[in-house]
N, C-alpha and C positions, 0 to 999 in steps of 0.2 A: 544686825542686832545693835542696840543702842543702850545707853545708860542715862539715868536722870541725874541732873546736877544737884549737888548739895545746896541746901537753902541757906545755911549759916555762912556768913562771910567772915573768914578769919582776919584778924587785925595783924598788920605787919609788925614784927618785933625786930628792929634793926640790929639787935645784939646777935641774932641768929641768921643774918643774911649770909647766904652761901653763894658767892659770885661764881665759883666753879661749877656749882650745881644748876646755875641758871642758863642752861644751854641744852641743845639737842646733841647728845653724844653720837659720834660717828658709829657706823656699823662695823664692818670688817672689809678687808680686801683680799682677793685671791689672784693667783698668777700661775700659769703652767706653760711649759714648752717641751716639745718632743723632737728628738733627733739632732739637736745642735751640740757641737763639741764643747761649747761654753755655756751649757744649760744653767748651771748654778749661778755663775756670774750675772747672766742676763736676768735670772729670776730675782737676784738681789737688787738689780737696778729697777726692775719692774715694781718690786715691793717698795722701793724708795719713792717712786712716783705715786704709789698708792698710800703713802704714809698718813695722809689726811684722813683716811678711813679708819685708822686705829693706831694708837701710839703706845699701847700698853705692852705689847709683846709681838714677836715675829719669829717665823720658823721656815725652814726649807728642808724638803726631803728629795734626794736624788737617787737615780738608779743607774748602775754602771754595766748592766748586762748580767751581773752575777749577784751583786749585793745592793741593798738599799743603805743609804747614808742619811742621817738626820742631824740637824743642828736647830735647836729651839732655844730661844733666849727671851728673858724679860727685858723690855726696853725698846729703843728705837732701832730701825734697820741700820742706820749709819753707825751706830755705836757697837753693833754686833756682827755685821756682815761686810765690813769694809776692808778687813785684812786678807792678804793673799793666802795665809795659812788656813783660815776658816773656809775659804772657797775651795782650796785644794782638797780639803777633807770631804767635800761634797762632789765626789767623782761621778761621772756619767754624762750621757747625752740627753737625759730626760730629767725634769725636775718640776716640782710644784712648790708654791710658797704661800704664806698667809701673814697678814698683819691683823692684829686683834684689838678690838675694844670689847670688853666683856659685858654683853647684855645678859648672858646666863653664865653662872659659875664665877668663882674667884679668879683673880690674876695670880695663879701659881703655875709652876712649870708644867705640871701634868695636864693642865688645861690648854697649854699653848699648842697650836696647830702648825703643820699638819699632824693629825693623829695617825698611828701606824698599827697594823695588826697582821699577824701571820695567819692566813686562812688556808683552807684545804688545798686550794690551787696555787698558793704562793702569797707573797707579800702584797699588802694593799694600804696605800696612804691616802688620806682624804683631808681636804680643807673646805671650809664652809663659810659662806657669807649669808647671814639671815638669822631666822629664829623659827624653830618648829613649835607650833602652837599646841601640838599633842606630844611633845617630847617627854614631859614628865609622866604622862599617862602611859606611853610606850615603855619608858624605863621601868615603871612599876611592874608592868606585865613581863618584861624581860628578866628582871630580878627574880620574879616569882618562879620562872622556869630554870633558874640557875645561872643567869648571866652575872659576871663579876665586873662591876663598873668601877673604873679607877679614877674617873674625872667627874666634874660636875657640868661638863659641856654637853649640849644636846647633840653635838657632832658624833659623840661616842655612840649614841643610840643608833645612828645610821650604820656604823661599823657592825654593831651587834645584829641588826636586822639582816645585813648581807651575810654575816656568818651563820645565822640561824635559818636562812632560807633553805628549803628542800630542793630548790632547782639545781640542775647539774652544771650548766654553763655559767660562767661568771657574770656575763651581761644579763642573763635571765635573773640571777640573784640580785644584781644591781637594780633592775627594773622592779622586781618584787619588793625591794626595800622602798623604792620611791613611791610605790602605790600605797604604802602604809603611812607615810608621813604627811602632815598637813602644815600649812604655814608658808613662809617665804624662804627660798633658798637659791643660791647659786653654788654649785659644787664643782670642785676640780679633784679628780682622783687619779692615782698613778698605780699601775700594776707592772709586772715584769714584761708586759707586752703592749700596754695601751696607756694613753693619756685620755681621760674622760672628762667631759664637761656636761653639766646638767642644770637646767633652769626650771623653777617651779611652774606649774600649769598656767598661772596668771602672769608670769614674768615680773613679779614684784621686785625681785633683786636683779641687778644688771649683770650681764656677761657678754663679752665680745670675743670674736674670733679674728686673729691676725696671722701674718706670715712674715718670716724673715729668712731670706736666703733659701727659700723652699721648705722651711720648717714651720709647722703650725704652732700658734700661741693662743692661749686662753687667758683673759684678764677681766677684772671688774670694770675697768674704764679704758678708753682709748688713750689717755695720757700715759698709761703704762706701755703702750705700743710705741708712742712717740719717743719716749726716752731712750729706747734701744734702736730706733730707726726702722721699726717694723711697719708693715702696711696693714691698714684696717681692711678686713674683708667684709664682715657683716656682723650684726648682732646675732647671738644665739637666740633662737625664737623661744617664746614662752612654751613650756612643756616639752622642749626638745632636748635630746641627748646627742652630744657630738663625741664620736669615738675616733681617736687619732692613733694610727699604728704604722708599721712599716709598709702596709698595703695602701695607705692613704688615709682618707677621711670618710667617715660614714655618719649619716644623720638618722636618728631613730626617734620616732614620735609615738610614745606608748600611751598617751592620754587622748581622750576625745578632744577635738579642736574646740577652742573657745576664744573669745576676744581677749587680747592682752590687757592687763591693768597694771602697768609699771608704777612704782612708787613716785608720786609727784614731788617728794622731798629731794629726789636726786637733782631736780632742776632748781629748787628753792634754796637748798642748803648743802647737800652732801657731796655731789660730784665736783671735781675740780673745774674751775671756769673754762679751762682750755680743752675739756673733754667734749666729745660728741656723744649724746645719749639719744638713742632711737632716732638718729638722723637730724637732731637739733643741736645747735651750738648752745652749751649751757650758759656761756657768757651772754649771748644774744637774748636768750630767754630771760635771763635775770634783768637785763636792761629793759626788756618789754614789760616785765613785772612792774618796774618803776614807772614806765609810761602809763600803764593802765592805772596805777595808783594815783598818778597826777590827775588823770581824767576823773577818777571816782572821788578823790578826796583832795581837791585843790586847797591851797593855803596862801594867804597874803603874807609874803615873807621877802627877806632880802637875800638870803643865801640858802642853798641846799647843802646839808652836811651829812655825810655817811657815817654810820658807826662801823669803824673798820674791823676786820677786812671784809666781812661777809656782806655788809650793806653797800659796798662801793658800786657794783654794777647797777643795782636798782636805783641808787642815788643819781648816777649818770643818766639813766632813763628818765627819772623824775624831772631832773633839771632840763633835759632836752625837750620834754613834752610841755613843761610849764613855762619855760623861758626864764626861770630864776637861775642866777649864776650858781655853779657848782664850786664848792670850796672844801679844802681839807681842814675842817674846824676841829677835828680830833686826830691826834697823832698816836699811833699804836707803837708800843715798844715790843719788838719781836724777840727780845732776848731775856724774857722772864719765864720762869717755870710756874708751877701750880701755886696759887696764892693760898697761904694758910690762913685760918681764922685768927684774927687779931684780938687781943684781950681788951683793948681800949678803943674809944671812939676815934682818936687820932690815928691809931693803927689801922682801923677798918677803912678810913678814908684814904690812907696811904696805899692800902691793898689795891683799890681800883686804879689809883694814879700810877701804880707800877705798870699797869697794862695799857692804860689810856690817859692821855693828858690833853688838856684843852689848848688849842691854838688861839690864844687870846686876841691876837691882832685880827683874826677873821671873825671872831664871835662877839667881841665887845660892842655893845650898842646896837646890835643887829637883831632882827626878827629871823629866827632860823627854823628850817624844816629838818628835823633829824630823821634819817632813813635807816631802818634796821630790817633784817630779813625775817625776824620772828620775835615774839615774846613768849617765854616759857613760864618761869616763876615771877619774873618782873623785877627781881632784886638788882640786876645789873642796870636795867632801865632807870630805876630810881637814882642810882649813883651817877649815871651819865647825864640825866636831866639836871641834877644838882650841880654837877661839874660845869655845865653850860651856864647856869645862872651865876655860879661863883665867878665865872670868867667874864661876866657882864652882859650876857645875852638879854635882850629886851623882852623877847617872847620865845618860847620853845614849843613848836608844834611837832608832835611825834607821829610818824607815818610808818606803818609796818607792811612790808611787801609780801605778805601772805595773810590768809584769813586767821581768825582767832583759833588757837590750839586748845580744843576743849576735851579731847579724848586721848587716852594713852595709847602707845603703840605696842604691839606684841609681835612684830615681824622683824626685829633686829635693830630698832632705834631705841636707845635708852631714854625714855621719857619718864618724868615723875608720875606718881599716882595722881588720879584725877583731882583729888582734893587739893593738890599742890600746884595745879595748873591755874594760873591767874585768870585766864579767860573763862575757865569752867565755873568759877565761883564768884566772879565780879561782873557787873554790867559795864558797858563802855564808859559811862560817867564815873563809876567807881574805879575803873582802871586809870582814868585820867587823874583823879584825885590821888590815887595810890602812888603813881610815878611822878606826880607834881608837874605835869605838862599843862600848857594852855589849851591844847586840843589833842585828841588822839583819834586815829582812824586806821582801820585795817583794810587790806585788799579783799574783795569778795571772792568767793569760790569761783564764780563765773569769770572774774577778772584773771584768775590764775589760768583757767582754761583758754581764755582768749590770748593770753601771752604765749601759750604753747601752740597756737594756730587753730584752735577750735572756736566755734561760735559761742560755746558755753558747755556746761556740764550736761551730759546726757543722763537724766535721772533713771532711765531704764537700764542702760548699759554704760555705766561710767567709764570714761576713757583712762582713768588713773585710779590707783589706790590712794584714797584721800580721807581715810577714816579719822585721822587726827582732827580734821575740820568738821566732818559730817557725822561721825559715829557709824558710818557704813563699813563694817568689817567684811571683807570679801571671802573669808574662809571661816570654818568653824573654829572656836576657841576652847578646845577640850580642856586644856590645863586651867583655864580661867573660870569656866562655867561648870566644870565637873568636880569630882572629888579629889583629884590629884593634888598633892602638896605643891605650894607655890615655890618652895625652895628645898633643896636637899640638905640633909644633915650628915656631913661626911668628915673624915679626918682632917684636922687643921694642921698645916705644915708650917714649920718655922722657916724663916729666911725668905 
């Protein structure tokens, strides 16, 4: 399905530039381990490695053979799970954990995962990466039959589906619930007997299987295995359920087989550069994105400058393919928090300089090629280009190592509405004028596919989920196209 672009072109009002809103927000990260005496500590380490996937909240649930133990906190993993006392409270040899960025629901404690429920057969904890595109529709149906929803997270819908299933065995209930949900998900669940991992039928959200000292691990990315010294075994396949217990490991495939369509943004933006996603080094793919960009959109320039940190690998590739020297023309300050909206023009300009500053000795008098991984609203790009000109750049050529983002995401990436996506409402020339560059060019969709090892995009069976570029949504969007409310009206909590 697709949408038509608005015809009116909104004018930029610099008084309302939101630098923190001019980015693709991370999804979430999940981790689980079974049978290890230090399960909670290893889960905390794994979540620390996955912190880039969500910085708003973190949680761990463990099981000690008799009781479940839960610690859920607002804030970063290191701020909440670094003390020995906290880890000691999470007793047991099995644990699951979650780092959160809220694509659905507010950041309040009752939304922080893993969520836990006492079911007929015992306790069940669940953590979820992704977004259910029929979550609100299902919630409305569940509430109608008496379900009491305590959070605004679509993960709770899955808990209720398992609880309301008429099947007798737990795994049959789990599968019954999976067959009712649509969208993108990687799930890790913990019962008193099993660690369970599940991936959506298209494999949109990632999930890997690892091993440490004979104990199995589930995680969103391989970097979470690396931090604890675990071995990577394989990716959990699209549509696969992995069940880990004292008897070993079992693979269940309850859905008809179909080609995988993982999210292409894992390579472009989300995954950590040192992760391996579907057999490909994320770092190497990002360098190849830059190489393809150099071939498709060359520029006569003196230096290639990345917008740090996300533009660095693509800039290395662009420099290598073009022969133009690579230089750090922008220095990023890693020790600033969220930039608040400043009341004056001087304050607003200070806001961007708190995060990025020009390396004047590299930039002054030079024709520069600025490399970034994406443009969302464009407000940060405006500030960066102006910074380069203020530092004495002779020319500024902007190159983006992904195609224009024209469509919002409904699978776990927090993108703005379509009318707020710069490429959805502006032509290439209008984008150039908007950000103030001498030239602008985006990588093509086929260029992305070539960087990942394909000849190009297969229009009949696309190899990736790439709807933000193409408008080709691979699943139904019941909550968007139906009558379900877009957001829930629930109790507001203080604190």
